[in-house]
N, C-alpha and C positions, 0 to 999 in steps of 0.2 A: 453589583447590584444589591439592593436592600432585599432583605427577606419577603416583606410584603410586596413591592413591586414584582419580583419573581414569582410569587404566588399568582399575583393578578394576570401574569403573562401564561399561567398553565391552563387557565379556563377554556381557552379554544381549542387544546389539543384533543386528537382522537385518544381514546384509552391507552393504546399500546405506547405512543409518542408520550403521553402523560406518564406512565409508569418509567420509563426509561430516562425521562428526563428529571424525575424525583430521585431515582437510583444515581444518575450521575451527578447531580447538584449535591447530595448529602456525601458522596465519595470525598470530596476536596473540602469538608470542613476540618478545622484544626481538631488535633486527637490528642486525648490523653487516656490515662489507663482506666479511671473508674469516676463517674460524675454523680451516680444515685444506685441505689439497690434494686435491682430488677425483681427481686421477690417481694418488696415492700412498696405497693402502689401509692402509700401515703408519703414516700420520699421523692415521688415522681415530680419534676417541675411541669408548670402549665407551658404552653407554647412561647409566651413572651420571656417567661424566666428561662426557658432552655435556650432559646436564641440570644437572649442577653448576656449570658455567662461566656459565650465565645469560646467554649472548650466543649469538645464532646467524645464520649466512649462510643464503642460499638452500640450500646443499648441505647444511648442517647441518639444515635443517627436513626435508628428505628423509630423511636418516638418522634423525631423530629420528621422522618417520612410521613409517618401516621397523621400527625397534625397538619403538615401540607396537605394531605390528600383529602382528610376531612374539613379543612377550611375552603376548599375549593368544591367541596359537596361530592367528592368521588367516593364509590363503595369501596370499602376495605374493612379489615379487621386487625388488631394487634394481637400477637400471639406471644406467649413465653414458652420456649423450648429448651432441651437440653441437647447441646451440639457438642459433641467431644467433652462431656462431663462438665460442661460450663453452660449455666444460663446465659440464654441470649433472646433478646426481643427481636422480633421479625414482624412483617406486615404481611397479612394474607389479602390477596387480590382476588377479585370475583371470577377471573379465568383460571383459577386453580394455579396461581403465580405467587412467588414470594419476593420480597423486598428484603434486603439485610442479611440474607446468607453468605453471599459473595459480594464484596464491597463493589459498588457502582454497577450491578448486574440485576436482571430480572430472571429469576430461575422457575423452571417447573417444579411444582411442590414434590411430584413424585420423583424428582431427582435427589431429594435432600434427605438425608440421613440425621434423624432427630428424633426425639421424644417430646411431643406436645404436652405441655402440663396445661395451659389455661388459654383460653381465647377471650377477647372483649370486642364487643360492639362499639362504635362511636358513642350510643347512648349510655354504655357501663360506664364510660368515662367522662360523662358531661360536666362533673365538678371540676374537670381539668381543661376541657374544651368545649365550647356551645356547640350543640349540632342542630 
């Protein structure tokens, strides 16, 4: 299923089903080591560049989850955190849950061992994805 068609199928899901579906879908994308620098926002691709490359690193997975949710108008924020001394993008959900901490899972934020560096609301990244 194309990314656009899949996104359109998300619109009618309740929030918990939506978050799990996004986590599961992004778990199965083709993985590579690194596609962009999570420290340098100017290197981040927009949604169509991201999907068009066809290869994703863990940070690209988070960005894809974030874009998927923003484009269906779901509440979320993007976060840069340090996990095991590695920078990692995560998605914060309004119910104090996280996406992209564990592959394909929705995690309670209180269970995460991380140092939060920065968070972005969708409006902060409007140059990448229109909100």
